[in-house]
TORKOL-4160 file (C-alpha; in steps of 0.2 Angstrom, whole numbers, padded with zeros to 4 digits, m for minus):
156
<pt num="1" X="0412" Y="0531" Z="0585"/>
<pt num="2" X="0411" Y="0545" Z="0574"/>
<pt num="3" X="0417" Y="0543" Z="0553"/>
<pt num="4" X="0433" Y="0557" Z="0559"/>
<pt num="5" X="0441" Y="0546" Z="0570"/>
<pt num="6" X="0444" Y="0533" Z="0556"/>
<pt num="7" X="0456" Y="0548" Z="0547"/>
<pt num="8" X="0465" Y="0549" Z="0566"/>
<pt num="9" X="0466" Y="0530" Z="0569"/>
<pt num="10" X="0472" Y="0529" Z="0551"/>
<pt num="11" X="0485" Y="0542" Z="0552"/>
<pt num="12" X="0491" Y="0533" Z="0569"/>
<pt num="13" X="0492" Y="0515" Z="0560"/>
<pt num="14" X="0502" Y="0523" Z="0546"/>
<pt num="15" X="0514" Y="0531" Z="0556"/>
<pt num="16" X="0517" Y="0516" Z="0567"/>
<pt num="17" X="0517" Y="0504" Z="0549"/>
<pt num="18" X="0531" Y="0516" Z="0544"/>
<pt num="19" X="0543" Y="0515" Z="0558"/>
<pt num="20" X="0559" Y="0508" Z="0556"/>
<pt num="21" X="0562" Y="0503" Z="0573"/>
<pt num="22" X="0545" Y="0494" Z="0577"/>
<pt num="23" X="0548" Y="0486" Z="0560"/>
<pt num="24" X="0563" Y="0479" Z="0567"/>
<pt num="25" X="0557" Y="0472" Z="0583"/>
<pt num="26" X="0542" Y="0464" Z="0571"/>
<pt num="27" X="0543" Y="0452" Z="0556"/>
<pt num="28" X="0530" Y="0450" Z="0542"/>
<pt num="29" X="0513" Y="0443" Z="0543"/>
<pt num="30" X="0507" Y="0429" Z="0531"/>
<pt num="31" X="0500" Y="0442" Z="0522"/>
<pt num="32" X="0516" Y="0451" Z="0520"/>
<pt num="33" X="0513" Y="0467" Z="0532"/>
<pt num="34" X="0519" Y="0473" Z="0546"/>
<pt num="35" X="0508" Y="0465" Z="0563"/>
<pt num="36" X="0502" Y="0481" Z="0566"/>
<pt num="37" X="0484" Y="0479" Z="0565"/>
<pt num="38" X="0467" Y="0488" Z="0568"/>
<pt num="39" X="0460" Y="0479" Z="0581"/>
<pt num="40" X="0444" Y="0473" Z="0570"/>
<pt num="41" X="0455" Y="0462" Z="0560"/>
<pt num="42" X="0449" Y="0448" Z="0552"/>
<pt num="43" X="0464" Y="0436" Z="0551"/>
<pt num="44" X="0473" Y="0427" Z="0564"/>
<pt num="45" X="0485" Y="0438" Z="0570"/>
<pt num="46" X="0505" Y="0434" Z="0575"/>
<pt num="47" X="0514" Y="0439" Z="0588"/>
<pt num="48" X="0523" Y="0450" Z="0594"/>
<pt num="49" X="0511" Y="0463" Z="0586"/>
<pt num="50" X="0503" Y="0478" Z="0589"/>
<pt num="51" X="0486" Y="0483" Z="0590"/>
<pt num="52" X="0476" Y="0500" Z="0589"/>
<pt num="53" X="0460" Y="0503" Z="0592"/>
<pt num="54" X="0449" Y="0519" Z="0599"/>
<pt num="55" X="0441" Y="0518" Z="0616"/>
<pt num="56" X="0429" Y="0535" Z="0614"/>
<pt num="57" X="0427" Y="0550" Z="0604"/>
<pt num="58" X="0421" Y="0566" Z="0610"/>
<pt num="59" X="0417" Y="0579" Z="0599"/>
<pt num="60" X="0413" Y="0600" Z="0602"/>
<pt num="61" X="0407" Y="0611" Z="0587"/>
<pt num="62" X="0409" Y="0630" Z="0591"/>
<pt num="63" X="0394" Y="0641" Z="0591"/>
<pt num="64" X="0401" Y="0653" Z="0581"/>
<pt num="65" X="0410" Y="0652" Z="0565"/>
<pt num="66" X="0426" Y="0653" Z="0570"/>
<pt num="67" X="0439" Y="0653" Z="0555"/>
<pt num="68" X="0447" Y="0670" Z="0552"/>
<pt num="69" X="0437" Y="0675" Z="0538"/>
<pt num="70" X="0419" Y="0669" Z="0550"/>
<pt num="71" X="0416" Y="0657" Z="0535"/>
<pt num="72" X="0423" Y="0639" Z="0542"/>
<pt num="73" X="0417" Y="0632" Z="0557"/>
<pt num="74" X="0427" Y="0618" Z="0565"/>
<pt num="75" X="0423" Y="0602" Z="0577"/>
<pt num="76" X="0435" Y="0601" Z="0591"/>
<pt num="77" X="0438" Y="0582" Z="0597"/>
<pt num="78" X="0446" Y="0571" Z="0610"/>
<pt num="79" X="0451" Y="0553" Z="0608"/>
<pt num="80" X="0458" Y="0539" Z="0618"/>
<pt num="81" X="0468" Y="0531" Z="0606"/>
<pt num="82" X="0471" Y="0513" Z="0614"/>
<pt num="83" X="0488" Y="0505" Z="0607"/>
<pt num="84" X="0493" Y="0486" Z="0613"/>
<pt num="85" X="0509" Y="0478" Z="0613"/>
<pt num="86" X="0508" Y="0461" Z="0612"/>
<pt num="87" X="0520" Y="0443" Z="0615"/>
<pt num="88" X="0519" Y="0426" Z="0618"/>
<pt num="89" X="0539" Y="0426" Z="0622"/>
<pt num="90" X="0543" Y="0435" Z="0636"/>
<pt num="91" X="0539" Y="0453" Z="0645"/>
<pt num="92" X="0556" Y="0459" Z="0639"/>
<pt num="93" X="0549" Y="0458" Z="0620"/>
<pt num="94" X="0532" Y="0467" Z="0625"/>
<pt num="95" X="0542" Y="0481" Z="0633"/>
<pt num="96" X="0553" Y="0484" Z="0620"/>
<pt num="97" X="0538" Y="0486" Z="0609"/>
<pt num="98" X="0529" Y="0500" Z="0621"/>
<pt num="99" X="0546" Y="0510" Z="0619"/>
<pt num="100" X="0548" Y="0508" Z="0601"/>
<pt num="101" X="0527" Y="0514" Z="0600"/>
<pt num="102" X="0530" Y="0530" Z="0612"/>
<pt num="103" X="0546" Y="0537" Z="0601"/>
<pt num="104" X="0536" Y="0533" Z="0587"/>
<pt num="105" X="0521" Y="0542" Z="0592"/>
<pt num="106" X="0529" Y="0557" Z="0602"/>
<pt num="107" X="0545" Y="0560" Z="0591"/>
<pt num="108" X="0545" Y="0576" Z="0582"/>
<pt num="109" X="0545" Y="0570" Z="0561"/>
<pt num="110" X="0528" Y="0561" Z="0566"/>
<pt num="111" X="0519" Y="0575" Z="0574"/>
<pt num="112" X="0518" Y="0583" Z="0557"/>
<pt num="113" X="0510" Y="0565" Z="0547"/>
<pt num="114" X="0495" Y="0566" Z="0561"/>
<pt num="115" X="0495" Y="0584" Z="0559"/>
<pt num="116" X="0491" Y="0583" Z="0540"/>
<pt num="117" X="0476" Y="0572" Z="0548"/>
<pt num="118" X="0469" Y="0584" Z="0560"/>
<pt num="119" X="0479" Y="0579" Z="0576"/>
<pt num="120" X="0483" Y="0594" Z="0586"/>
<pt num="121" X="0492" Y="0584" Z="0602"/>
<pt num="122" X="0495" Y="0568" Z="0608"/>
<pt num="123" X="0495" Y="0566" Z="0628"/>
<pt num="124" X="0508" Y="0557" Z="0636"/>
<pt num="125" X="0501" Y="0538" Z="0637"/>
<pt num="126" X="0494" Y="0529" Z="0652"/>
<pt num="127" X="0502" Y="0512" Z="0653"/>
<pt num="128" X="0493" Y="0495" Z="0660"/>
<pt num="129" X="0503" Y="0478" Z="0661"/>
<pt num="130" X="0488" Y="0465" Z="0656"/>
<pt num="131" X="0500" Y="0448" Z="0655"/>
<pt num="132" X="0491" Y="0433" Z="0657"/>
<pt num="133" X="0507" Y="0421" Z="0661"/>
<pt num="134" X="0496" Y="0407" Z="0666"/>
<pt num="135" X="0486" Y="0405" Z="0647"/>
<pt num="136" X="0495" Y="0393" Z="0636"/>
<pt num="137" X="0505" Y="0400" Z="0625"/>
<pt num="138" X="0508" Y="0414" Z="0640"/>
<pt num="139" X="0504" Y="0430" Z="0635"/>
<pt num="140" X="0514" Y="0446" Z="0637"/>
<pt num="141" X="0502" Y="0463" Z="0634"/>
<pt num="142" X="0504" Y="0482" Z="0638"/>
<pt num="143" X="0490" Y="0493" Z="0635"/>
<pt num="144" X="0494" Y="0511" Z="0631"/>
<pt num="145" X="0479" Y="0524" Z="0633"/>
<pt num="146" X="0483" Y="0540" Z="0622"/>
<pt num="147" X="0474" Y="0556" Z="0623"/>
<pt num="148" X="0473" Y="0565" Z="0607"/>
<pt num="149" X="0467" Y="0581" Z="0603"/>
<pt num="150" X="0460" Y="0585" Z="0584"/>
<pt num="151" X="0454" Y="0597" Z="0574"/>
<pt num="152" X="0442" Y="0596" Z="0559"/>
<pt num="153" X="0433" Y="0608" Z="0548"/>
<pt num="154" X="0413" Y="0607" Z="0550"/>
<pt num="155" X="0404" Y="0603" Z="0532"/>
<pt num="156" X="0386" Y="0607" Z="0529"/>
């Protein structure tokens, strides 16, 4: 993945961590953090939690200088960001997290925060239930895949 997706993913993580509705559904973990993790965490996760990972990142650089003054070039990117909502208690808890994540990422005030990181559009997610009720303990998981479009100024 490109380094630019790190900026977008950090913005998504920040928006989710700052959301008071999500915080009300979660309890802080042993590190005193909200359990909203990048998937490459280095410690045991607690459930319920939310994980964020970038699945794909494709970019295109325009052939012409496309700034109004003719001096800038921009990279236009499309990425798929997967957000998983996890519970070890029951499906209702997982579904509450899913609804809170959707409201958080698609509501107006958070769009400004995401735009400051180059995100110009977040599409409604595709949602897939990936429950494992027969595992010990049972695991309830919903995967939300968001298409995210973002623009970054080219350097060099």
